[in-house]
Each structure stands twice: as C-alpha cells, then as structure tokens.
SEPALUM-966145 format. One record per residue (C-alpha): residue in one letter; y, z, x. Coordinates in steps of 0.1 Angstrom, whole numbers, plus 5000, padded with zeros to 4 digits. Example, Ala and Ser with C-alpha at 12.3 -4.5 7.8 and 13.67 -1.06 7.14 Angstrom:
BEGIN
code  py  pz  px
a  4955  5078  5123
s  4989  5071  5137
REM end
This chain:
BEGIN
code  py  pz  px
m  1947  5811  1571
g  1940  5846  1559
t  1944  5857  1523
r  1976  5875  1513
k  1981  5905  1491
e  2010  5911  1468
p  2042  5922  1488
r  2050  5959  1487
v  2076  5983  1502
l  2066  6006  1531
p  2084  6027  1557
l  2089  6010  1591
l  2084  6027  1625
p  2100  6006  1653
l  2079  6007  1686
r  2092  6004  1721
g  2070  5988  1748
i  2038  5986  1728
v  2022  5962  1703
v  1996  5976  1678
f  1968  5952  1667
p  1946  5957  1636
t  1916  5980  1642
m  1934  5996  1671
v  1933  6035  1671
l  1959  6051  1694
h  1984  6080  1698
l  2021  6075  1695
d  2049  6100  1704
v  2078  6098  1680
g  2112  6114  1687
r  2139  6093  1671
e  2153  6108  1639
k  2149  6076  1618
s  2113  6073  1630
v  2105  6109  1621
r  2120  6105  1586
a  2098  6073  1582
l  2067  6093  1592
e  2076  6121  1568
r  2081  6096  1539
s  2047  6080  1547
m  2029  6113  1547
v  2044  6121  1513
e  2031  6089  1498
d  1998  6071  1509
n  1999  6076  1547
l  2006  6039  1553
i  2034  6027  1576
v  2045  5994  1592
l  2044  5993  1630
a  2067  5966  1644
t  2078  5962  1680
q  2115  5960  1693
e  2124  5929  1712
e  2142  5949  1739
m  2127  5984  1746
h  2159  5998  1761
v  2177  5996  1727
e  2180  6033  1715
t  2192  6025  1679
p  2176  5992  1668
t  2189  5971  1639
p  2168  5946  1619
d  2178  5918  1643
d  2163  5938  1672
i  2128  5940  1656
f  2100  5914  1655
r  2092  5901  1620
m  2054  5904  1624
g  2039  5938  1627
t  2008  5958  1616
v  2002  5980  1586
a  1986  6012  1599
h  1971  6043  1585
i  1983  6077  1597
k  1952  6097  1605
q  1967  6128  1621
m  2002  6142  1629
l  2011  6170  1653
k  2045  6185  1663
l  2049  6191  1700
p  2069  6220  1716
n  2096  6196  1729
g  2105  6185  1694
t  2086  6151  1693
i  2058  6143  1669
r  2024  6129  1681
v  2007  6108  1655
l  1972  6092  1655
v  1974  6058  1638
e  1948  6031  1630
g  1959  5995  1626
l  1947  5979  1593
r  1962  5944  1587
r  1988  5921  1601
s  2020  5922  1580
r  2050  5900  1579
i  2084  5916  1571
l  2100  5897  1543
s  2131  5919  1539
y  2147  5952  1547
e  2151  5973  1516
q  2170  6001  1532
e  2182  6012  1567
e  2191  6048  1561
p  2178  6075  1565
y  2148  6054  1577
f  2138  6017  1576
a  2120  6006  1545
v  2107  5970  1544
r  2090  5947  1520
v  2060  5933  1537
e  2034  5907  1530
e  1999  5918  1543
i  1976  5892  1558
e  1939  5896  1555
e  1918  5886  1585
q  1897  5853  1582
r  1860  5862  1582
d  1844  5828  1573
v  1850  5812  1607
e  1816  5808  1623
d  1811  5773  1638
n  1801  5761  1673
e  1837  5756  1685
t  1846  5792  1676
e  1815  5805  1694
a  1824  5785  1725
l  1859  5799  1725
m  1846  5835  1722
r  1822  5831  1751
t  1849  5815  1773
a  1873  5843  1764
l  1846  5870  1774
n  1839  5852  1806
h  1876  5850  1816
f  1881  5886  1806
e  1852  5897  1828
q  1869  5878  1858
y  1902  5895  1849
i  1886  5929  1851
r  1870  5922  1884
l  1903  5910  1900
s  1927  5935  1885
r  1906  5967  1887
k  1930  5982  1861
v  1905  5980  1833
s  1872  6000  1834
p  1839  5982  1832
e  1830  6002  1800
t  1858  5984  1782
l  1840  5950  1789
t  1808  5965  1773
a  1827  5976  1742
v  1844  5942  1738
m  1812  5923  1742
d  1797  5941  1711
i  1824  5926  1689
d  1811  5896  1669
e  1842  5888  1648
p  1864  5862  1666
g  1897  5876  1653
r  1889  5912  1663
l  1877  5900  1697
a  1910  5882  1705
d  1929  5913  1694
a  1907  5937  1714
i  1910  5917  1746
a  1948  5913  1743
s  1952  5951  1736
h  1934  5960  1768
m  1953  5936  1791
a  1985  5945  1809
l  2006  5918  1794
k  2043  5913  1786
i  2053  5924  1752
r  2062  5889  1741
d  2027  5876  1751
k  2011  5903  1730
q  2035  5896  1702
a  2026  5859  1703
i  1989  5868  1698
l  1998  5891  1670
e  2018  5864  1652
t  1990  5838  1655
v  1972  5843  1622
d  1947  5814  1626
v  1917  5827  1645
k  1909  5796  1666
a  1946  5792  1675
r  1946  5829  1685
l  1916  5825  1708
e  1931  5794  1724
k  1964  5813  1730
l  1944  5841  1745
l  1926  5817  1769
e  1959  5803  1780
i  1972  5838  1788
l  1940  5848  1806
n  1941  5817  1828
n  1977  5825  1839
e  1968  5862  1846
r  1938  5852  1866
e  1959  5829  1888
v  1984  5856  1894
l  1957  5881  1904
e  1943  5856  1928
l  1977  5852  1945
e  1980  5891  1947
r  1946  5893  1964
k  1956  5867  1990
i  1989  5885  1997
g  1970  5918  2001
l  1948  5902  2027
r  1978  5889  2046
v  1994  5924  2046
k  1961  5939  2059
k  1960  5915  2088
q  1997  5924  2096
m  1988  5961  2096
e  1960  5955  2120
r  1984  5936  2143
t  2008  5965  2141
q  1981  5990  2152
k  1972  5967  2181
e  2009  5966  2192
y  2010  6004  2190
y  1979  6007  2213
l  1995  5983  2238
r  2028  6003  2237
e  2009  6035  2245
q  1992  6018  2274
m  2026  6006  2287
k  2040  6041  2285
a  2011  6054  2306
i  2017  6027  2332
q  2055  6036  2332
r  2046  6073  2338
e  2024  6063  2367
l  2052  6042  2382
g  2078  6069  2376
e  2100  6048  2354
r  2122  6066  2329
e  2122  6045  2298
g  2113  6051  2262
r  2099  6084  2251
a  2089  6095  2286
g  2125  6091  2298
e  2138  6110  2268
i  2114  6139  2274
e  2124  6140  2311
e  2161  6142  2302
l  2155  6171  2278
r  2136  6190  2305
e  2164  6185  2330
k  2189  6196  2304
l  2169  6227  2297
k  2169  6237  2335
k  2207  6238  2334
f  2210  6253  2300
d  2224  6289  2299
a  2205  6308  2271
p  2183  6339  2267
q  2147  6335  2280
n  2131  6335  2246
i  2153  6306  2235
k  2144  6286  2267
e  2107  6292  2260
k  2112  6281  2224
i  2129  6248  2235
e  2101  6242  2261
k  2075  6246  2235
e  2092  6222  2211
i  2096  6196  2239
d  2059  6198  2246
r  2052  6192  2209
l  2076  6163  2209
e  2059  6147  2239
k  2025  6148  2223
m  2037  6133  2190
p  2038  6096  2183
a  2073  6081  2183
t  2068  6066  2149
s  2059  6100  2133
a  2084  6114  2108
e  2079  6149  2123
s  2091  6138  2157
a  2126  6132  2143
v  2125  6167  2128
i  2116  6183  2161
r  2142  6163  2180
t  2169  6174  2156
y  2158  6210  2159
i  2159  6208  2197
d  2194  6193  2196
w  2206  6223  2174
l  2192  6248  2198
f  2211  6231  2227
a  2243  6228  2206
l  2246  6265  2197
p  2266  6289  2220
w  2242  6315  2233
t  2263  6330  2261
q  2296  6311  2262
r  2325  6333  2252
t  2363  6333  2255
e  2382  6361  2273
d  2402  6383  2249
n  2439  6385  2255
l  2443  6423  2254
d  2481  6423  2258
l  2494  6444  2229
a  2529  6431  2233
h  2517  6395  2232
a  2496  6401  2201
e  2524  6419  2182
k  2547  6390  2191
v  2523  6364  2178
l  2516  6383  2146
n  2553  6388  2139
e  2560  6351  2146
d  2536  6339  2120
h  2540  6366  2093
y  2567  6388  2080
g  2556  6423  2068
l  2519  6430  2064
e  2522  6461  2086
k  2488  6475  2078
v  2469  6444  2090
k  2490  6441  2122
e  2485  6478  2130
r  2447  6474  2126
i  2446  6445  2150
l  2466  6463  2176
e  2443  6493  2173
y  2413  6471  2179
l  2430  6457  2210
a  2439  6491  2223
v  2402  6503  2220
q  2391  6471  2237
n  2414  6480  2266
l  2398  6514  2269
v  2361  6507  2265
g  2359  6471  2276
k  2335  6460  2248
l  2335  6468  2211
k  2314  6454  2182
g  2335  6429  2162
p  2352  6446  2133
i  2346  6433  2098
l  2378  6433  2078
c  2383  6423  2042
l  2418  6413  2032
v  2423  6418  1995
g  2454  6406  1977
p  2469  6381  1952
p  2470  6344  1959
g  2497  6332  1982
v  2503  6364  2003
g  2490  6349  2035
k  2454  6361  2038
t  2439  6329  2051
s  2467  6321  2075
l  2466  6357  2088
g  2431  6351  2101
r  2443  6321  2121
s  2472  6341  2135
i  2447  6369  2146
a  2426  6343  2165
r  2458  6330  2182
a  2468  6365  2191
l  2434  6373  2206
g  2430  6340  2223
r  2398  6333  2204
k  2384  6302  2187
f  2389  6302  2149
v  2363  6292  2123
r  2369  6291  2085
v  2341  6289  2059
s  2350  6288  2022
l  2325  6307  2001
g  2341  6299  1967
g  2314  6287  1943
v  2285  6291  1968
r  2254  6300  1947
d  2225  6290  1970
e  2211  6316  1995
a  2202  6287  2018
e  2240  6280  2023
i  2241  6312  2043
r  2206  6314  2058
g  2198  6277  2060
h  2167  6258  2049
r  2133  6260  2065
r  2123  6230  2086
t  2095  6221  2063
y  2121  6207  2038
v  2134  6171  2041
g  2170  6171  2054
a  2169  6208  2063
l  2200  6222  2081
p  2211  6256  2093
g  2233  6278  2071
r  2271  6279  2072
i  2272  6308  2096
i  2252  6290  2123
q  2271  6258  2116
g  2304  6277  2121
m  2291  6291  2154
k  2282  6256  2166
n  2317  6244  2157
a  2333  6274  2175
g  2313  6268  2207
t  2316  6305  2216
v  2298  6337  2207
n  2330  6357  2200
p  2352  6336  2176
v  2373  6349  2147
f  2352  6339  2117
l  2370  6337  2084
l  2349  6340  2052
d  2373  6328  2026
e  2371  6336  1989
i  2341  6360  1994
d  2347  6374  1958
k  2340  6340  1943
m  2304  6336  1953
a  2279  6333  1925
m  2241  6335  1921
d  2214  6316  1902
f  2177  6308  1905
r  2181  6297  1941
g  2190  6332  1952
d  2219  6355  1958
p  2241  6344  1988
s  2259  6377  1988
a  2226  6394  1996
a  2222  6371  2025
l  2256  6381  2038
l  2245  6418  2040
e  2228  6411  2073
v  2257  6390  2086
l  2283  6417  2079
d  2263  6447  2090
p  2273  6458  2125
e  2240  6475  2129
q  2220  6444  2121
n  2240  6413  2129
h  2230  6414  2166
a  2198  6397  2155
f  2208  6375  2126
s  2179  6354  2113
d  2185  6318  2101
h  2156  6301  2083
y  2162  6269  2103
i  2168  6283  2137
e  2141  6309  2133
e  2151  6327  2165
p  2174  6358  2162
y  2211  6350  2168
d  2236  6376  2180
l  2267  6378  2158
s  2278  6413  2170
q  2307  6399  2191
v  2321  6379  2162
m  2352  6392  2145
f  2345  6386  2108
i  2375  6385  2084
a  2368  6381  2047
t  2394  6373  2021
a  2393  6381  1984
n  2417  6383  1954
t  2399  6413  1940
t  2370  6436  1949
h  2354  6441  1915
t  2333  6409  1918
i  2321  6418  1953
p  2287  6436  1952
r  2290  6472  1962
p  2265  6471  1991
l  2284  6441  2006
l  2318  6458  2001
d  2305  6489  2018
r  2300  6469  2050
m  2336  6458  2052
e  2369  6476  2060
v  2391  6468  2030
i  2428  6462  2037
h  2450  6456  2006
l  2479  6431  2007
s  2498  6439  1975
g  2525  6413  1975
y  2560  6408  1987
t  2593  6424  1975
e  2623  6402  1969
v  2638  6411  2003
e  2606  6402  2021
k  2604  6369  2002
l  2640  6362  2013
h  2630  6367  2049
i  2599  6346  2046
a  2617  6318  2029
r  2646  6318  2054
d  2626  6322  2086
y  2592  6306  2078
l  2589  6284  2047
l  2623  6266  2047
p  2621  6255  2084
k  2585  6244  2079
q  2594  6222  2049
m  2626  6208  2065
k  2604  6197  2095
e  2578  6181  2072
h  2605  6163  2053
g  2624  6151  2084
l  2655  6172  2077
g  2674  6189  2105
k  2699  6218  2103
d  2727  6192  2103
k  2712  6176  2071
l  2703  6206  2049
q  2717  6241  2046
v  2705  6266  2020
h  2725  6298  2015
d  2707  6332  2013
e  2722  6337  1978
a  2706  6304  1967
l  2673  6314  1981
m  2675  6347  1962
k  2683  6328  1930
i  2652  6306  1935
i  2631  6337  1941
r  2644  6354  1910
r  2649  6326  1885
y  2623  6299  1896
t  2593  6318  1907
r  2573  6348  1894
e  2544  6357  1917
a  2531  6382  1941
g  2528  6357  1970
v  2550  6329  1982
r  2530  6298  1974
n  2551  6287  1944
l  2582  6296  1963
e  2572  6271  1990
r  2567  6244  1964
q  2602  6250  1951
l  2616  6247  1986
a  2596  6215  1991
t  2612  6201  1959
l  2646  6210  1972
c  2639  6192  2005
r  2628  6161  1986
k  2659  6160  1965
a  2680  6164  1996
a  2661  6136  2014
k  2667  6112  1985
l  2704  6119  1985
i  2708  6115  2022
v  2686  6083  2024
s  2704  6067  1994
g  2738  6073  2011
e  2752  6096  1984
k  2756  6125  2009
k  2754  6129  2046
r  2748  6167  2044
v  2734  6188  2016
v  2745  6224  2012
v  2727  6244  1985
t  2746  6273  1970
p  2738  6295  1940
n  2759  6273  1918
t  2742  6240  1929
v  2706  6252  1927
e  2702  6240  1891
t  2714  6206  1901
y  2683  6202  1923
l  2657  6223  1906
g  2667  6221  1869
k  2672  6249  1845
p  2658  6283  1856
k  2622  6289  1845
y  2624  6327  1843
r  2648  6353  1831
y  2655  6377  1860
g  2642  6411  1849
v  2622  6413  1818
a  2634  6447  1807
e  2645  6449  1770
k  2681  6439  1764
k  2686  6471  1743
d  2669  6503  1734
q  2644  6497  1706
v  2624  6519  1683
g  2586  6515  1687
v  2587  6494  1719
a  2578  6509  1753
t  2575  6491  1786
g  2542  6496  1805
l  2532  6486  1840
a  2501  6466  1845
w  2479  6454  1874
t  2467  6418  1876
e  2449  6398  1903
a  2481  6380  1910
g  2500  6413  1915
g  2518  6436  1891
d  2534  6428  1858
t  2552  6445  1830
l  2539  6446  1794
s  2557  6457  1762
v  2537  6479  1738
e  2549  6474  1702
v  2542  6498  1673
s  2550  6491  1637
v  2547  6518  1609
l  2540  6504  1574
p  2533  6520  1540
g  2496  6522  1535
k  2466  6545  1536
g  2463  6556  1572
k  2448  6524  1588
l  2452  6520  1626
t  2452  6483  1637
l  2450  6473  1674
t  2458  6437  1684
g  2466  6418  1716
h  2431  6409  1731
l  2424  6446  1741
g  2393  6457  1759
d  2372  6487  1748
v  2387  6511  1773
m  2422  6502  1762
k  2413  6506  1725
e  2399  6541  1732
s  2431  6549  1751
a  2451  6539  1720
q  2429  6561  1698
a  2435  6591  1722
a  2473  6585  1722
f  2473  6583  1684
s  2453  6616  1681
y  2477  6633  1706
i  2507  6622  1685
r  2491  6636  1654
s  2484  6669  1671
r  2521  6672  1681
w  2535  6666  1646
e  2554  6699  1644
v  2571  6695  1678
l  2581  6659  1671
g  2592  6666  1636
i  2567  6642  1619
d  2552  6646  1585
p  2518  6662  1591
e  2503  6639  1564
f  2518  6607  1577
h  2484  6593  1587
e  2474  6594  1550
k  2505  6576  1538
t  2512  6549  1564
d  2494  6522  1584
v  2501  6520  1621
h  2499  6487  1639
i  2498  6487  1677
h  2503  6453  1694
v  2504  6443  1731
p  2518  6408  1738
e  2508  6383  1751
g  2479  6381  1726
a  2459  6354  1744
i  2456  6373  1777
p  2427  6398  1779
k  2438  6434  1787
d  2419  6465  1795
g  2421  6498  1814
p  2432  6534  1806
s  2466  6532  1822
a  2485  6522  1791
g  2478  6556  1775
i  2512  6572  1779
t  2529  6539  1771
i  2511  6536  1737
a  2518  6573  1730
t  2555  6568  1738
a  2558  6538  1715
l  2540  6557  1687
a  2563  6587  1690
s  2593  6564  1689
a  2581  6545  1658
l  2572  6577  1640
t  2604  6596  1648
g  2628  6568  1647
r  2641  6576  1683
p  2645  6545  1705
v  2628  6542  1739
s  2651  6537  1769
r  2649  6501  1780
e  2653  6511  1816
v  2621  6532  1817
g  2587  6517  1827
m  2556  6539  1827
t  2519  6540  1836
g  2493  6567  1833
e  2461  6577  1814
i  2464  6602  1786
t  2439  6628  1774
l  2437  6643  1739
r  2455  6674  1752
g  2483  6652  1765
m  2475  6656  1801
v  2485  6626  1823
l  2458  6615  1847
p  2462  6593  1879
i  2457  6556  1878
g  2452  6527  1903
g  2473  6498  1914
v  2505  6518  1917
k  2521  6498  1944
e  2517  6465  1925
k  2530  6482  1893
v  2560  6496  1910
l  2568  6462  1925
s  2566  6446  1891
a  2590  6473  1877
h  2614  6466  1905
r  2611  6428  1899
a  2617  6433  1861
g  2650  6452  1867
l  2638  6486  1855
k  2656  6517  1868
t  2632  6545  1861
v  2594  6546  1866
v  2572  6573  1851
l  2541  6580  1872
p  2513  6606  1871
k  2519  6636  1894
e  2487  6631  1912
n  2498  6597  1924
e  2524  6613  1946
k  2500  6609  1976
d  2505  6571  1975
l  2543  6572  1978
d  2546  6560  2014
d  2530  6526  2007
v  2559  6515  1985
p  2585  6496  2006
e  2617  6516  2014
t  2639  6489  1998
v  2621  6494  1965
r  2621  6531  1966
a  2659  6531  1972
d  2665  6511  1940
l  2642  6531  1916
r  2642  6566  1902
f  2606  6580  1900
v  2596  6607  1875
l  2563  6624  1883
v  2547  6639  1852
e  2516  6660  1844
h  2519  6662  1806
m  2528  6637  1778
d  2557  6660  1767
e  2574  6653  1800
v  2571  6616  1794
l  2587  6618  1760
k  2616  6638  1773
v  2624  6611  1798
a  2617  6580  1777
l  2630  6589  1742
k  2666  6589  1733
e  2679  6619  1714
e  2696  6601  1685
v  2675  6589  1655
v  2683  6552  1649
a  2659  6543  1621
p  2643  6575  1607
p  2611  6570  1586
a  2611  6579  1550
w  2597  6614  1554
l  2625  6623  1579
k  2651  6612  1553
e  2634  6634  1527
r  2635  6664  1550
a  2672  6658  1557
d  2679  6658  1520
d  2660  6690  1516
g  2680  6707  1543
e  2650  6713  1566
e  2657  6715  1603
k  2637  6693  1627
p  2619  6714  1653
e  2631  6710  1688
a  2606  6695  1713
a  2596  6723  1736
v  2587  6702  1766
p  2588  6712  1803
s  2611  6695  1827
a  2597  6666  1847
a  2596  6663  1885
v  2621  6637  1895
l  2619  6619  1928
e  2642  6592  1942
r  2612  6574  1956
g  2579  6559  1943
d  2543  6558  1951
a  2519  6532  1965
g  2490  6519  1946
r  2453  6523  1949
e  2430  6494  1941
g  2436  6482  1906
d  2409  6481  1880
a  2391  6449  1872
g  2401  6425  1844
s  2427  6398  1837
v  2454  6424  1831
r  2447  6460  1838
m  2470  6487  1824
REM end
C-alpha cells in the first residue's frame, strides 16, 4: 500500500464524464457556479484542488452521494476565462486522494481528504511481467481500434513505473467511467495492473467482434451494388421489349402528360428538360425525388385555366347585398370594376386593401366578391409571417423546399384569375430571415406581377389576372411602398341602426340555424336586439354581438329541450334573464355638467371612443402635471393648450399670476391605456378653462381638434369613427374643426340626424359652445375680485358655424388610442 499524509481540507471540483489520474495534464472547462467558486478559492490559497467524478454525468447539481469517494489532488497550472462565461483551467494530477468527509457544501464543496502516495519500491519479476503484458495488449488495442495514435504507444512504453504505466494506459483508452474509476480506486500497483489486463482483454474481444461485423456489412454492400447493376440491365431489356414498368414507365407517362399539358412554351421546355434529367438519374438518388416533386408542382399549377367572370351588375349587386348590409364604398368599387370589364373585355386585377376595426366583415367580404364574380376564392393569412421564403418560396437546394404561399394559393385555386385574399397584411413582421412585406411589393404591383418570380418554381408566373384583396386593422404598420401599391378602402364600423339590420337579417338567422332553432322555436323582438347592442356590446364590428346572440340561442335550446318552454320569445324585459346583468351603460356622457371635465373624441383600431379629460387646480407653485399614459405628441398638445389659456387670462377673467400660485394636474383616464395624437388639444384647453374659471362644461358636448398657441383649431383624422362614438355615447353636440367640413358626406344620415355639429376655426368659439355661463365653483382669485367689486371681462368670442350634420373621418393616427 502507498504511504498516507495527514488529512487536510481542500476545495472539490466535481467532474462529469472524465476521470483524472495522477501525472495527467489536461484542460477542463468549468461553468457551474459551485465549481467556479471552488476554483477561485483554490487560486486564493495554494492552487490545489480535489478532482472527483460524478457517478451519473447528467446530474446538474450533484450532492455528496452523487460523487465517487476516490479522486485526485491536482495542481492548477493555468486559468482562462472564455467569452461564453465558462472558465478553462489547465490541471496536473498529483496524488490519489480519498474523501473522508464533506466539510461544507455551500457556496462550494470543501472536503477533508487523505492523500495516498504512489508505491515506488515494487520492482520484482511478477511486476515486470505484468507491465510487459499490459504493453503488448495495449499495442493490440491500438491496432484494432485505430482511435489512439501510434505516438501514444511510444510515449507509454517510455514509462518505467508500474503504477504510472497502468494510469497512463487507462487514461488513453475509451473506457466506461466506472472502469476508469475502478482503476483509480485500486491503490495496490500489482492489483491495478491485473485489473487493467482484465479490462484490456474485454476491450480487445469487443473490437474483434466489431471488425467481423464490419466485414459482413462490406460484403452486404457489395451484394447491393451487384443487384443495382442487374436491375439496370433489366431496365435496358425492358426498354428494348417496350415494356412500361419501373422508371422507364414513369418517364414515359410524364412525357405523354406533357404532350397534353396546356402551358406556355417556356414552361413545357422546362418540364422536358427536368424529365430528361430525371431519366438519367439513378432511382435511388436523393435528387431524383427532388426533381420529381418539382415536375409535379409545374404540372399542378394553373398556367392558362381561368373562370369566366359573371359581368352581370344586377347579379353582383344582389349577391353583395345578400351577404352584407351597408359597406356602400366597397360594393360601389366592385360594381365599377365589373362595368369597366364589360366595356374593355380585360382589365388587370385591382388590388384593394380593406382597412377597418375587427368584426366589420373584411374577410367575409372577400368571399362575397368571389361569389359575385363567379371566381375561385383563396385566403392566405399573413399574421405573424416573418420569413421572406413564406412569400417567395425556398430554393430547391434546401431540404424540404416548397413554393411560397402565393404559388401554393394559386395551385389550390386551380385558375389564373381567382380572388386572392391576403388577410391581416398589417401584422407581418421581419427578422434576420428577411422582410416578407418587401417580397409582396412584386406581388401587389400591377406593373410587375405579370412575371412574379418564386424561388422554387424559378420560372416567371403571371399574377396580373388575380384580384388581390388585402385586409388590415390599421395602415400605420404597413410599409409605405407596399401601401402605395394598394387602393385603400376604409370600413369605419357600424351604427346602431346598421347593427340592428345585421343582427336581424344575418346573424340571428345564422345562429338559429346552427343551434337547430326554427322561427317557431325562438323569436327575438327588435327592441330586445337594440338592448343587446346598446347594453351588452361595445364595438365597431359585430363579432361580439354574434357571440351574445349565440348565447341567447343556447339558453333557448336548453329551455326547449328540458321541456320548460315550447317557444321562447325574447323581449327587452327578458333579455337580462338570458344574458345576465347589462355589461355597459348606454351612453357614457357625464350625468351632469362638471367643472374641469371635458369629453373628447378618440380614434382606436377597434373604432371610435370617447375619453374624459380631467383638470384639477391645486394650491402650489405653478407645476403642470400630465398623467394617463400620454404620448409625446399629446403632452405637447397639453402644453400648447395651457399656454393658450394663459394668454387669454383677461378675456376669461383669470388671475394673470395664477400659474405662479397654483399647480395644474391634467389626467386622461383610463391610465393603463396608451394615448397619443394632437386631436385632444381643444378638449384639454376646454377642461383647463373650466377648471380655472369655475364654469362647468356641458355634458352633452363632445369635441376633437388640434390647437395652436394662437388658439387656431386645425383639422384632424378619424372623424367618422369619432362621430360614431359620440353618437354611441349619447352626446348631442359635436365640435369639429372647420376644415373637416369636406368629410361630412361619409357620416351615415341616421347619425347626422341625431347630432348637432359645430364647425369652429378658433378656440374661443369652442369655449362659447362648451362652457356654461354660470360660475359653479369659482377659484379663490375670482372670489377675491368679486369682493373688491371688479367686473369680470366678457369673453369677446366670434359665433361658431353650426350645422345639423357631421363629417366623415380620414384615416386615424397610429397608436392604441389616438386623440
């Protein structure tokens, strides 16, 4: 046995999948936090560390029970931090060591070890014989495995110490961890050599078996090559005899199919060339399958097949009206296209982009257009697409390559002139794989899409006869060059009257049919439908309305099947029985006139909405606070409104030094929703004027418009959506910029009849309309002036232009909520 030193405490580095023997010098990559701390501790002291191997290498966080008790005390010769965060250390094994106990486990393992010195006085004939036998067996192992270089044998033969020789041979062999650990744990030199010889004999037998198996496989491969040669001879004989079997028959079928195939000449030549390549290629070749798939795609695409357009305007108008209520702009555009087709015979397919809130019928409108024209309909959803290859396809050099979605859609359509719907075009993204919106530029350009290039098909494909229809919720996320290639048609949302017609004539019959209810089973009064629209939904579209009607049908079906009722009649009084308590208060206008609170009109991607702007005046030193998740543009608009009010102190009767004595807090609920845009300028100015003068704002007035420092009111966008939200909220008067008068005709007649529109050019006109005359809660400086007998100046404001109708909106600004 070797001599032992006095036990001492050293840091422990657990190893995975490797056993370190004494005298070994090797690099280790260390990444676990405990191991790094053990290295750092060792470097601080004497550069010594214990290296012990885990029993199972997959254990990420080992415990003392997971680590072998025998290891090696090593000296850290070098340590280097790598860019990926791991540490590479160069260690040299010194002595075997047995772990007696674990002194600590956090923040690193520290163990008490007993170091075992190597026996050096073992030099007898038996040991010499064991060493020679071990070297002989190791030489045979190297010759059979070919995994160890011959130079290694030369280095090992120079070792004259029996213990070191056993360790060196074991370290160079590809052994299981437990076999290497067994040699490490054998302290006696003779016993270690005998253990090594046993392992070497087993490994040599295994390698002999591997060599025999390899010879068998080689013979099998030779036989396979012979069979391939014979098969090729058989194919030649079949060709001579005219038999149509195997590859020859397949090639002949493709050639006959090509003769009957209707396609441009360049496509036929391409297919002929690919058939020739397929014929010359071995059937077992991987590329032959790629070529065959490519030929099948060329055959499957429509090159000349087309459907005849139904150019009957009356029929088209009837179909569009059957499927959708309202949407006059879109229907008019389709009828114009048909009229031009009637006159010229052929027209490049238009590229329309339907923009509007969710649930207004954009996708279903595309299907109706296809039905009206008598064309095939194809829909491709682009939401979340971020790879250019999704549009243009992959090149055939890639494994599993396919054409892009455009060519796949054309194959599904089977004609060259379908209605092709590109759904959610505003929700495409881009990353390192390319920009799919840029790939769409060629698809949606009428001057280029007659020769669309797909990476997989390679040959130009004509898309000029396709009628492309894109849908989007907003245009601000669509790249400008792509948007420029499309004709944008806005679908703003439905009024309550339109929703009533849609629910009564389309949604309710559809849901009754799906739930197995006839007219004799369920009847819903118009007043009940209107209550559902007002009290249970709040949206620009009708998707949530359809869900409520489906709930109504389910409740009715349950009552009828259970036998409680034979027929269900839903009236305004019984709606709550089926749908529960109302979710919304009809009309969100303030219940009473309030000081410092003005109602603004906002644009959102889901339609219009109303927002309250609140202003509070507090004693202070002139601090202006803005809250409510406001964007930079809206904050600047609030600053401009504040400066305007300060400039009008004399007309409004405000203390000229109020900004030095008071703090002003402007808040726009709801605080969690981002808001931006300049259109809240006049609303903020009105709320400020109300709070500073004590005059309440009329609860029936809603307003929108951008303000300048001089008080000029500038035009804004999204007017139609904002007017619809004012109507939905129960407001009576809407204040709009004078320059938005050109958009009046787009607002539905039913809405214009219910609202009073005031068109203004200056902020003074807004205040004259919105502020009440009486002072409800005068600020402190107004009270002081009243005591002094001073007269408040009258507001010299021009009269506003009042119209009994409203305006239609332009495209709203981007953002979650745009004022």
